[in-house]
N, C-alpha and C positions, 0 to 999 in steps of 0.2 A: 421487682422493687416496689410494686404498688399494691399487691394483693387483689388485683381486679379479677373478675370472672372471665373465663375464656370467651363467652359471648360478647362481653364488653370489649375485649381485645380485638375481636374480628370486626367490630363496628367503629374502630378508631379511624378518623379521617384527618385530612390536613387541617380541617377546622377544629379538631379536638385540642390542638395546641394553642394556648392563649397566654397572654402575659398580663400581669397586674402590676401597676406602678404603686409602690408604697407611698402614701401621701406625705409622710414625715421626711423620708430620706430620698425619695425619688428612685429608689432601687427597683429594678424590674425583677419580678418573681415569675418563673415559668410555671404554668398551670396546665393540667391535663383535664379536659372536660370529658366526663364519662357519661355516656347516654344512659337514660333510665333502663334498668333491666329488672332484676328480681325485686328491688325495693321500689320501683316506679318513681325514683327520684334522680334527677341529674345531680352529679357530684363534681366538684372541682378538686383535683389532687395537686398539692404542691409537690413538684418533682425535683429530685436531686440533680445536680449538674451532670453527673455521669449518665443518667437516664435521658436528660435533655440532649446530650451529645449523641447517644445511640439513636434517638428518634430523629434527630437532624440528619444523621447518616442514612437512615431509612428513606427519608424524604429525598435526599440527594440522589439515591440510587433509583428511585422510581420516576423522577422528573423526566419529562420529555426534553428534546433539544431546545424547545422554546421556553423552558423553565416551568411549565405548568405540570400539575400532578394529574395524570389521566383519571377519568371517571370510570368507575366500575359499578355494575349492577349486581347487587347481592340478594340472595334469597334468605329471608329470616325464617329459620326452621322452627322457631318457637311460636312466632306469630302466623306462620304459614302464608306469608305475603312477600312480594318482590319489593325491595326498596328502590327509590329513585336513584339515578346515577349519582355517585358520590366519589370524592377524591380519597378513597380508602388508602390507609398506609400499608396494609398487608395485602398486596396484590401482586400478580405476575402476568406475564404475557403468554398466551396460548394461541399460536398462529397470529392472526391479526387482531385478536380480542384481548382486552384487559379483563382479567377475572380476579375476584377476591380469593384469598387463600382461605379455604373453609376450615372449620374446627378440626376435621379429620386430618387435613393437611398440616396443621400446626402440631397435632399429636405425632405425625410421622416425622416432622422436622426435629422435634424434641428427641424422639427415639434415635434418629440418625446422629444427632449431636452427641448423645451419651455414648453410642456405639463407637463413633469416630474418636471420641476423647478417651475411650477405653475405661470409662467409669463403670466399676462393677461393685456388687455387694460383697459382703464378707465371704460368701460362698463361691466367689469368682465368676458368677454369672452376671450378665449385663443387668443393670437396674431397670426396672419397669416403672418409669416416671410418667405421670400424666399431668396435664395442665393444672388440675386442682391441687396437686402436691405443692406447687409454687405458692398457692394461696395459703395453704397450711403452714408452710415455712415462714411466710410473711407474718402471719398471725402469731406464730410462736416467737419469732424474733422481736416483734413489737412488744409482746408481753415481757420477754426477757429484758428489754431495755426500759421497762416501766411505763410503756404507753398502753393504757387500757383501751380496748376497742372504742368505747364511747368518748375517750379523752383525746384522741388523735386528730382533732380538727380545730380549725380557726374559722372565724367569720370574716369574709371579705365582702363588704357591701351586703347584698341580700343572699349571697351564696355561702355555703359551708365548704371549706377547703380541708381536705384530709392530708396529713403528712404522709409522704411515701418513704 
């Protein structure tokens, strides 16, 4: 629902979810802070209520009994460095360790989801869907609804917010 890159998805942390209160109405707007990647710019995405619900469910599933989100140490394959411990959203337990779900793991989960759902191509074979395909679908849908890539943003304070 956002068109983000797979690298950006794997870097989502509990701190990526923020709220902005509209000055005029006082309405809370859920935002997703996307760490700099290819563009070297942080972005704030205005997220749909459905996506906010999904991310809330993810957080509820990974919380420890005391309510905290466990810290995980991730290796940045593009920067070739280890990141400091962070409350990553896409993590899982391996024995006694909390580990991030790597890009290859997300690809595997997508493949399993399509296989389990029985989604096939016109030839009857399972679809071979990769994370970047979601990005392409997002861009196509945005253009179909008249949102040009450069026009799908608003300014909140000093930050640019893109619609999801």
